[in-house]
PyMOL Python script that loads the backbone (N, CA, C, O; Angstrom):
from pymol import cmd

cmd.read_pdbstr("""\
ATOM      1  N   MET A   1       0.797  -1.199   0.000  1.00  0.00           N
ATOM      2  CA  MET A   1       0.000   0.000   0.000  1.00  0.00           C
ATOM      3  C   MET A   1       0.845   1.271   0.000  1.00  0.00           C
ATOM      4  O   MET A   1       0.384   2.322  -0.446  1.00  0.00           O
ATOM      5  N   SER A   2       2.043   1.186   0.483  1.00  0.00           N
ATOM      6  CA  SER A   2       2.854   2.402   0.528  1.00  0.00           C
ATOM      7  C   SER A   2       3.185   2.892  -0.877  1.00  0.00           C
ATOM      8  O   SER A   2       3.382   4.088  -1.090  1.00  0.00           O
ATOM      9  N   ARG A   3       3.244   1.980  -1.821  1.00  0.00           N
ATOM     10  CA  ARG A   3       3.546   2.397  -3.187  1.00  0.00           C
ATOM     11  C   ARG A   3       2.426   3.258  -3.758  1.00  0.00           C
ATOM     12  O   ARG A   3       2.695   4.235  -4.458  1.00  0.00           O
ATOM     13  N   GLY A   4       1.187   2.914  -3.474  1.00  0.00           N
ATOM     14  CA  GLY A   4       0.054   3.711  -3.910  1.00  0.00           C
ATOM     15  C   GLY A   4       0.101   5.104  -3.311  1.00  0.00           C
ATOM     16  O   GLY A   4      -0.195   6.087  -3.991  1.00  0.00           O
ATOM     17  N   ASN A   5       0.468   5.192  -2.057  1.00  0.00           N
ATOM     18  CA  ASN A   5       0.595   6.475  -1.387  1.00  0.00           C
ATOM     19  C   ASN A   5       1.713   7.301  -2.023  1.00  0.00           C
ATOM     20  O   ASN A   5       1.595   8.517  -2.170  1.00  0.00           O
ATOM     21  N   GLN A   6       2.783   6.630  -2.391  1.00  0.00           N
ATOM     22  CA  GLN A   6       3.909   7.319  -3.029  1.00  0.00           C
ATOM     23  C   GLN A   6       3.459   7.923  -4.364  1.00  0.00           C
ATOM     24  O   GLN A   6       3.836   9.045  -4.702  1.00  0.00           O
ATOM     25  N   ARG A   7       2.664   7.184  -5.104  1.00  0.00           N
ATOM     26  CA  ARG A   7       2.145   7.689  -6.378  1.00  0.00           C
ATOM     27  C   ARG A   7       1.252   8.904  -6.154  1.00  0.00           C
ATOM     28  O   ARG A   7       1.342   9.898  -6.875  1.00  0.00           O
ATOM     29  N   ASP A   8       0.392   8.812  -5.147  1.00  0.00           N
ATOM     30  CA  ASP A   8      -0.496   9.938  -4.853  1.00  0.00           C
ATOM     31  C   ASP A   8       0.303  11.177  -4.473  1.00  0.00           C
ATOM     32  O   ASP A   8      -0.002  12.280  -4.928  1.00  0.00           O
ATOM     33  N   LYS A   9       1.300  11.005  -3.660  1.00  0.00           N
ATOM     34  CA  LYS A   9       2.139  12.143  -3.247  1.00  0.00           C
ATOM     35  C   LYS A   9       2.864  12.745  -4.446  1.00  0.00           C
ATOM     36  O   LYS A   9       2.943  13.967  -4.574  1.00  0.00           O
ATOM     37  N   ALA A  10       3.390  11.901  -5.320  1.00  0.00           N
ATOM     38  CA  ALA A  10       4.084  12.376  -6.512  1.00  0.00           C
ATOM     39  C   ALA A  10       3.113  13.100  -7.436  1.00  0.00           C
ATOM     40  O   ALA A  10       3.468  14.123  -8.022  1.00  0.00           O
ATOM     41  N   ARG A  11       1.905  12.591  -7.575  1.00  0.00           N
ATOM     42  CA  ARG A  11       0.879  13.228  -8.418  1.00  0.00           C
ATOM     43  C   ARG A  11       0.526  14.605  -7.870  1.00  0.00           C
ATOM     44  O   ARG A  11       0.426  15.567  -8.630  1.00  0.00           O
ATOM     45  N   GLU A  12       0.336  14.707  -6.551  1.00  0.00           N
ATOM     46  CA  GLU A  12       0.022  15.990  -5.927  1.00  0.00           C
ATOM     47  C   GLU A  12       1.156  16.989  -6.125  1.00  0.00           C
ATOM     48  O   GLU A  12       0.911  18.155  -6.434  1.00  0.00           O
ATOM     49  N   ALA A  13       2.379  16.543  -5.949  1.00  0.00           N
ATOM     50  CA  ALA A  13       3.530  17.424  -6.120  1.00  0.00           C
ATOM     51  C   ALA A  13       3.630  17.900  -7.561  1.00  0.00           C
ATOM     52  O   ALA A  13       3.942  19.065  -7.812  1.00  0.00           O
ATOM     53  N   ASN A  14       3.369  17.011  -8.506  1.00  0.00           N
ATOM     54  CA  ASN A  14       3.428  17.382  -9.912  1.00  0.00           C
ATOM     55  C   ASN A  14       2.326  18.372 -10.263  1.00  0.00           C
ATOM     56  O   ASN A  14       2.563  19.297 -11.039  1.00  0.00           O
ATOM     57  N   GLN A  15       1.136  18.204  -9.715  1.00  0.00           N
ATOM     58  CA  GLN A  15       0.045  19.138  -9.968  1.00  0.00           C
ATOM     59  C   GLN A  15       0.385  20.529  -9.437  1.00  0.00           C
ATOM     60  O   GLN A  15       0.107  21.530 -10.096  1.00  0.00           O
ATOM     61  N   LYS A  16       0.978  20.593  -8.261  1.00  0.00           N
ATOM     62  CA  LYS A  16       1.387  21.880  -7.705  1.00  0.00           C
ATOM     63  C   LYS A  16       2.445  22.540  -8.587  1.00  0.00           C
ATOM     64  O   LYS A  16       2.413  23.749  -8.820  1.00  0.00           O
ATOM     65  N   LYS A  17       3.367  21.738  -9.065  1.00  0.00           N
ATOM     66  CA  LYS A  17       4.436  22.243  -9.931  1.00  0.00           C
ATOM     67  C   LYS A  17       3.857  22.779 -11.240  1.00  0.00           C
ATOM     68  O   LYS A  17       4.256  23.851 -11.696  1.00  0.00           O
ATOM     69  N   GLN A  18       2.925  22.048 -11.847  1.00  0.00           N
ATOM     70  CA  GLN A  18       2.307  22.477 -13.096  1.00  0.00           C
ATOM     71  C   GLN A  18       1.501  23.759 -12.897  1.00  0.00           C
ATOM     72  O   GLN A  18       1.531  24.646 -13.751  1.00  0.00           O
ATOM     73  N   ALA A  19       0.787  23.865 -11.783  1.00  0.00           N
ATOM     74  CA  ALA A  19       0.003  25.069 -11.497  1.00  0.00           C
ATOM     75  C   ALA A  19       0.916  26.270 -11.316  1.00  0.00           C
ATOM     76  O   ALA A  19       0.594  27.367 -11.771  1.00  0.00           O
ATOM     77  N   ALA A  20       2.047  26.077 -10.660  1.00  0.00           N
ATOM     78  CA  ALA A  20       2.995  27.176 -10.466  1.00  0.00           C
ATOM     79  C   ALA A  20       3.594  27.628 -11.790  1.00  0.00           C
ATOM     80  O   ALA A  20       3.835  28.819 -11.984  1.00  0.00           O
ATOM     81  N   MET A  21       3.836  26.697 -12.700  1.00  0.00           N
ATOM     82  CA  MET A  21       4.403  27.048 -13.998  1.00  0.00           C
ATOM     83  C   MET A  21       3.395  27.819 -14.844  1.00  0.00           C
ATOM     84  O   MET A  21       3.784  28.700 -15.611  1.00  0.00           O
ATOM     85  N   LYS A  22       2.092  27.500 -14.715  1.00  0.00           N
ATOM     86  CA  LYS A  22       1.070  28.183 -15.501  1.00  0.00           C
ATOM     87  C   LYS A  22       0.954  29.648 -15.113  1.00  0.00           C
ATOM     88  O   LYS A  22       0.758  30.501 -15.978  1.00  0.00           O
ATOM     89  N   LYS A  23       1.072  29.951 -13.839  1.00  0.00           N
ATOM     90  CA  LYS A  23       0.912  31.325 -13.392  1.00  0.00           C
ATOM     91  C   LYS A  23       2.253  32.028 -13.154  1.00  0.00           C
ATOM     92  O   LYS A  23       2.305  33.032 -12.443  1.00  0.00           O
ATOM     93  N   ALA A  24       3.316  31.518 -13.731  1.00  0.00           N
ATOM     94  CA  ALA A  24       4.652  32.064 -13.495  1.00  0.00           C
ATOM     95  C   ALA A  24       4.778  33.502 -13.975  1.00  0.00           C
ATOM     96  O   ALA A  24       5.320  34.339 -13.253  1.00  0.00           O
ATOM     97  N   HIS A  25       4.288  33.816 -15.187  1.00  0.00           N
ATOM     98  CA  HIS A  25       4.456  35.164 -15.700  1.00  0.00           C
ATOM     99  C   HIS A  25       3.303  36.065 -15.294  1.00  0.00           C
ATOM    100  O   HIS A  25       3.483  37.281 -15.230  1.00  0.00           O
ATOM    101  N   GLY A  26       2.139  35.527 -15.020  1.00  0.00           N
ATOM    102  CA  GLY A  26       1.017  36.296 -14.524  1.00  0.00           C
ATOM    103  C   GLY A  26       0.464  37.320 -15.495  1.00  0.00           C
ATOM    104  O   GLY A  26      -0.171  38.279 -15.058  1.00  0.00           O
ATOM    105  N   MET A  27       0.674  37.161 -16.787  1.00  0.00           N
ATOM    106  CA  MET A  27       0.162  38.098 -17.774  1.00  0.00           C
ATOM    107  C   MET A  27      -0.815  37.375 -18.694  1.00  0.00           C
ATOM    108  O   MET A  27      -0.719  36.168 -18.917  1.00  0.00           O
ATOM    109  N   SER A  28      -1.758  38.154 -19.219  1.00  0.00           N
ATOM    110  CA  SER A  28      -2.658  37.577 -20.211  1.00  0.00           C
ATOM    111  C   SER A  28      -1.917  37.479 -21.540  1.00  0.00           C
ATOM    112  O   SER A  28      -0.783  37.942 -21.659  1.00  0.00           O
ATOM    113  N   GLY A  29      -2.548  36.885 -22.519  1.00  0.00           N
ATOM    114  CA  GLY A  29      -1.904  36.701 -23.818  1.00  0.00           C
ATOM    115  C   GLY A  29      -1.546  38.011 -24.483  1.00  0.00           C
ATOM    116  O   GLY A  29      -0.455  38.144 -25.038  1.00  0.00           O
ATOM    117  N   SER A  30      -2.452  38.989 -24.438  1.00  0.00           N
ATOM    118  CA  SER A  30      -2.167  40.269 -25.087  1.00  0.00           C
ATOM    119  C   SER A  30      -1.104  41.052 -24.329  1.00  0.00           C
ATOM    120  O   SER A  30      -0.271  41.718 -24.945  1.00  0.00           O
ATOM    121  N   GLU A  31      -1.121  40.980 -22.998  1.00  0.00           N
ATOM    122  CA  GLU A  31      -0.093  41.660 -22.208  1.00  0.00           C
ATOM    123  C   GLU A  31       1.281  41.062 -22.481  1.00  0.00           C
ATOM    124  O   GLU A  31       2.270  41.784 -22.597  1.00  0.00           O
ATOM    125  N   LEU A  32       1.333  39.738 -22.583  1.00  0.00           N
ATOM    126  CA  LEU A  32       2.593  39.054 -22.854  1.00  0.00           C
ATOM    127  C   LEU A  32       3.108  39.428 -24.239  1.00  0.00           C
ATOM    128  O   LEU A  32       4.307  39.637 -24.425  1.00  0.00           O
ATOM    129  N   ALA A  33       2.201  39.513 -25.210  1.00  0.00           N
ATOM    130  CA  ALA A  33       2.604  39.895 -26.570  1.00  0.00           C
ATOM    131  C   ALA A  33       3.150  41.317 -26.590  1.00  0.00           C
ATOM    132  O   ALA A  33       4.142  41.590 -27.266  1.00  0.00           O
ATOM    133  N   LYS A  34       2.514  42.222 -25.856  1.00  0.00           N
ATOM    134  CA  LYS A  34       2.991  43.612 -25.787  1.00  0.00           C
ATOM    135  C   LYS A  34       4.375  43.669 -25.142  1.00  0.00           C
ATOM    136  O   LYS A  34       5.254  44.393 -25.608  1.00  0.00           O
ATOM    137  N   ALA A  35       4.561  42.907 -24.077  1.00  0.00           N
ATOM    138  CA  ALA A  35       5.852  42.894 -23.392  1.00  0.00           C
ATOM    139  C   ALA A  35       6.946  42.363 -24.313  1.00  0.00           C
ATOM    140  O   ALA A  35       8.054  42.898 -24.343  1.00  0.00           O
ATOM    141  N   LYS A  36       6.631  41.318 -25.058  1.00  0.00           N
ATOM    142  CA  LYS A  36       7.611  40.758 -25.993  1.00  0.00           C
ATOM    143  C   LYS A  36       7.945  41.753 -27.089  1.00  0.00           C
ATOM    144  O   LYS A  36       9.105  41.876 -27.481  1.00  0.00           O
ATOM    145  N   GLU A  37       6.936  42.469 -27.592  1.00  0.00           N
ATOM    146  CA  GLU A  37       7.167  43.450 -28.646  1.00  0.00           C
ATOM    147  C   GLU A  37       8.022  44.612 -28.132  1.00  0.00           C
ATOM    148  O   GLU A  37       8.892  45.104 -28.850  1.00  0.00           O
ATOM    149  N   LEU A  38       7.779  45.052 -26.896  1.00  0.00           N
ATOM    150  CA  LEU A  38       8.604  46.115 -26.316  1.00  0.00           C
ATOM    151  C   LEU A  38      10.053  45.668 -26.169  1.00  0.00           C
ATOM    152  O   LEU A  38      10.974  46.430 -26.461  1.00  0.00           O
ATOM    153  N   ALA A  39      10.252  44.443 -25.720  1.00  0.00           N
ATOM    154  CA  ALA A  39      11.608  43.919 -25.577  1.00  0.00           C
ATOM    155  C   ALA A  39      12.290  43.822 -26.933  1.00  0.00           C
ATOM    156  O   ALA A  39      13.474  44.138 -27.057  1.00  0.00           O
ATOM    157  N   ALA A  40      11.552  43.388 -27.948  1.00  0.00           N
ATOM    158  CA  ALA A  40      12.122  43.274 -29.289  1.00  0.00           C
ATOM    159  C   ALA A  40      12.483  44.654 -29.839  1.00  0.00           C
ATOM    160  O   ALA A  40      13.518  44.813 -30.486  1.00  0.00           O
ATOM    161  N   GLN A  41      11.638  45.646 -29.583  1.00  0.00           N
ATOM    162  CA  GLN A  41      11.915  47.008 -30.058  1.00  0.00           C
ATOM    163  C   GLN A  41      13.181  47.561 -29.394  1.00  0.00           C
ATOM    164  O   GLN A  41      14.004  48.192 -30.057  1.00  0.00           O
ATOM    165  N   LYS A  42      13.334  47.326 -28.099  1.00  0.00           N
ATOM    166  CA  LYS A  42      14.533  47.778 -27.391  1.00  0.00           C
ATOM    167  C   LYS A  42      15.780  47.136 -27.987  1.00  0.00           C
ATOM    168  O   LYS A  42      16.803  47.797 -28.165  1.00  0.00           O
ATOM    169  N   MET A  43      15.688  45.840 -28.296  1.00  0.00           N
ATOM    170  CA  MET A  43      16.841  45.145 -28.867  1.00  0.00           C
ATOM    171  C   MET A  43      17.160  45.676 -30.262  1.00  0.00           C
ATOM    172  O   MET A  43      18.331  45.792 -30.624  1.00  0.00           O
ATOM    173  N   ARG A  44      16.128  46.001 -31.050  1.00  0.00           N
ATOM    174  CA  ARG A  44      16.375  46.576 -32.381  1.00  0.00           C
ATOM    175  C   ARG A  44      17.065  47.931 -32.258  1.00  0.00           C
ATOM    176  O   ARG A  44      17.968  48.245 -33.034  1.00  0.00           O
ATOM    177  N   GLU A  45      16.636  48.735 -31.278  1.00  0.00           N
ATOM    178  CA  GLU A  45      17.273  50.045 -31.066  1.00  0.00           C
ATOM    179  C   GLU A  45      18.731  49.885 -30.646  1.00  0.00           C
ATOM    180  O   GLU A  45      19.607  50.599 -31.133  1.00  0.00           O
ATOM    181  N   LYS A  46      18.981  48.951 -29.747  1.00  0.00           N
ATOM    182  CA  LYS A  46      20.356  48.710 -29.305  1.00  0.00           C
ATOM    183  C   LYS A  46      21.231  48.238 -30.461  1.00  0.00           C
ATOM    184  O   LYS A  46      22.384  48.650 -30.582  1.00  0.00           O
ATOM    185  N   GLN A  47      20.677  47.369 -31.312  1.00  0.00           N
ATOM    186  CA  GLN A  47      21.442  46.858 -32.445  1.00  0.00           C
ATOM    187  C   GLN A  47      21.738  47.972 -33.440  1.00  0.00           C
ATOM    188  O   GLN A  47      22.835  48.035 -33.993  1.00  0.00           O
ATOM    189  N   ALA A  48      20.760  48.857 -33.672  1.00  0.00           N
ATOM    190  CA  ALA A  48      20.972  49.978 -34.588  1.00  0.00           C
ATOM    191  C   ALA A  48      22.053  50.909 -34.049  1.00  0.00           C
ATOM    192  O   ALA A  48      22.877  51.407 -34.816  1.00  0.00           O
ATOM    193  N   ALA A  49      22.058  51.150 -32.736  1.00  0.00           N
ATOM    194  CA  ALA A  49      23.081  52.001 -32.134  1.00  0.00           C
ATOM    195  C   ALA A  49      24.457  51.347 -32.255  1.00  0.00           C
ATOM    196  O   ALA A  49      25.445  52.030 -32.526  1.00  0.00           O
ATOM    197  N   ALA A  50      24.528  50.047 -32.058  1.00  0.00           N
ATOM    198  CA  ALA A  50      25.807  49.347 -32.173  1.00  0.00           C
ATOM    199  C   ALA A  50      26.307  49.380 -33.614  1.00  0.00           C
ATOM    200  O   ALA A  50      27.501  49.561 -33.855  1.00  0.00           O
ATOM    201  N   ASP A  51      25.402  49.208 -34.568  1.00  0.00           N
ATOM    202  CA  ASP A  51      25.794  49.268 -35.986  1.00  0.00           C
ATOM    203  C   ASP A  51      26.311  50.664 -36.348  1.00  0.00           C
ATOM    204  O   ASP A  51      27.299  50.802 -37.069  1.00  0.00           O
ATOM    205  N   ALA A  52      25.635  51.689 -35.842  1.00  0.00           N
ATOM    206  CA  ALA A  52      26.059  53.060 -36.123  1.00  0.00           C
ATOM    207  C   ALA A  52      27.435  53.331 -35.510  1.00  0.00           C
ATOM    208  O   ALA A  52      28.281  53.979 -36.126  1.00  0.00           O
ATOM    209  N   ARG A  53      27.645  52.832 -34.305  1.00  0.00           N
ATOM    210  CA  ARG A  53      28.939  53.026 -33.647  1.00  0.00           C
ATOM    211  C   ARG A  53      30.053  52.315 -34.422  1.00  0.00           C
ATOM    212  O   ARG A  53      31.143  52.860 -34.597  1.00  0.00           O
ATOM    213  N   LYS A  54      29.768  51.104 -34.879  1.00  0.00           N
ATOM    214  CA  LYS A  54      30.774  50.372 -35.656  1.00  0.00           C
ATOM    215  C   LYS A  54      31.071  51.076 -36.974  1.00  0.00           C
ATOM    216  O   LYS A  54      32.220  51.127 -37.414  1.00  0.00           O
ATOM    217  N   ALA A  55      30.044  51.611 -37.591  1.00  0.00           N
ATOM    218  CA  ALA A  55      30.242  52.329 -38.852  1.00  0.00           C
ATOM    219  C   ALA A  55      31.081  53.581 -38.619  1.00  0.00           C
ATOM    220  O   ALA A  55      31.949  53.902 -39.431  1.00  0.00           O
ATOM    221  N   ALA A  56      30.834  54.289 -37.523  1.00  0.00           N
ATOM    222  CA  ALA A  56      31.601  55.484 -37.196  1.00  0.00           C
ATOM    223  C   ALA A  56      33.052  55.124 -36.909  1.00  0.00           C
ATOM    224  O   ALA A  56      33.965  55.835 -37.330  1.00  0.00           O
ATOM    225  N   GLU A  57      33.265  54.041 -36.207  1.00  0.00           N
ATOM    226  CA  GLU A  57      34.636  53.606 -35.921  1.00  0.00           C
ATOM    227  C   GLU A  57      35.350  53.198 -37.221  1.00  0.00           C
ATOM    228  O   GLU A  57      36.531  53.488 -37.413  1.00  0.00           O
ATOM    229  N   GLY A  58      34.617  52.532 -38.090  1.00  0.00           N
ATOM    230  CA  GLY A  58      35.188  52.116 -39.358  1.00  0.00           C
ATOM    231  C   GLY A  58      35.555  53.322 -40.211  1.00  0.00           C
ATOM    232  O   GLY A  58      36.594  53.316 -40.871  1.00  0.00           O
ATOM    233  N   ALA A  59      34.721  54.351 -40.206  1.00  0.00           N
ATOM    234  CA  ALA A  59      35.012  55.563 -40.963  1.00  0.00           C
ATOM    235  C   ALA A  59      36.211  56.295 -40.359  1.00  0.00           C
ATOM    236  O   ALA A  59      37.042  56.835 -41.088  1.00  0.00           O
ATOM    237  N   ALA A  60      36.298  56.312 -39.041  1.00  0.00           N
ATOM    238  CA  ALA A  60      37.405  56.991 -38.370  1.00  0.00           C
ATOM    239  C   ALA A  60      38.720  56.240 -38.657  1.00  0.00           C
ATOM    240  O   ALA A  60      39.757  56.865 -38.875  1.00  0.00           O
ATOM    241  N   ASN A  61      38.669  54.928 -38.655  1.00  0.00           N
ATOM    242  CA  ASN A  61      39.875  54.141 -38.941  1.00  0.00           C
ATOM    243  C   ASN A  61      40.286  54.296 -40.407  1.00  0.00           C
ATOM    244  O   ASN A  61      41.477  54.277 -40.720  1.00  0.00           O
ATOM    245  N   GLY A  62      39.331  54.444 -41.288  1.00  0.00           N
ATOM    246  CA  GLY A  62      39.623  54.617 -42.706  1.00  0.00           C
ATOM    247  C   GLY A  62      40.307  55.949 -42.989  1.00  0.00           C
ATOM    248  O   GLY A  62      41.147  56.032 -43.885  1.00  0.00           O
ATOM    249  N   LYS A  63      39.966  56.972 -42.250  1.00  0.00           N
ATOM    250  CA  LYS A  63      40.558  58.293 -42.447  1.00  0.00           C
ATOM    251  C   LYS A  63      42.000  58.339 -41.949  1.00  0.00           C
ATOM    252  O   LYS A  63      42.825  59.060 -42.510  1.00  0.00           O
ATOM    253  N   LYS A  64      42.310  57.577 -40.905  1.00  0.00           N
ATOM    254  CA  LYS A  64      43.646  57.613 -40.326  1.00  0.00           C
ATOM    255  C   LYS A  64      44.690  56.982 -41.233  1.00  0.00           C
ATOM    256  O   LYS A  64      45.857  57.367 -41.165  1.00  0.00           O
ATOM    257  N   LYS A  65      44.325  56.046 -42.064  1.00  0.00           N
ATOM    258  CA  LYS A  65      45.290  55.327 -42.893  1.00  0.00           C
ATOM    259  C   LYS A  65      45.764  56.129 -44.029  1.00  0.00           C
ATOM    260  O   LYS A  65      46.582  55.658 -44.819  1.00  0.00           O
TER     261      LYS A  65
END
""", "prot")
cmd.dss("prot")
cmd.show_as("cartoon", "prot")
cmd.util.cbc("prot")
cmd.orient("prot")
C-alpha cells in the first residue's frame, strides 16, 4: 500500500508544480505579446546604435590610414 501512497504524493507534487508554472508570468496573452514586442523594439534600437557606432569607428579608422 505504501507504493500507492507514493504515487499519490508524486501526483500531488506534480500538480502543484504544473500550477505554479502556468501562473509564473502572470500576464494575459495580449499583455505578454505587448511585453515581448517592447523587448524586441529595445533590442532593435540597441542593435541599430551598435551598428552606427561600428560604422563610425570604421570611418574613423579609414581616415587615419
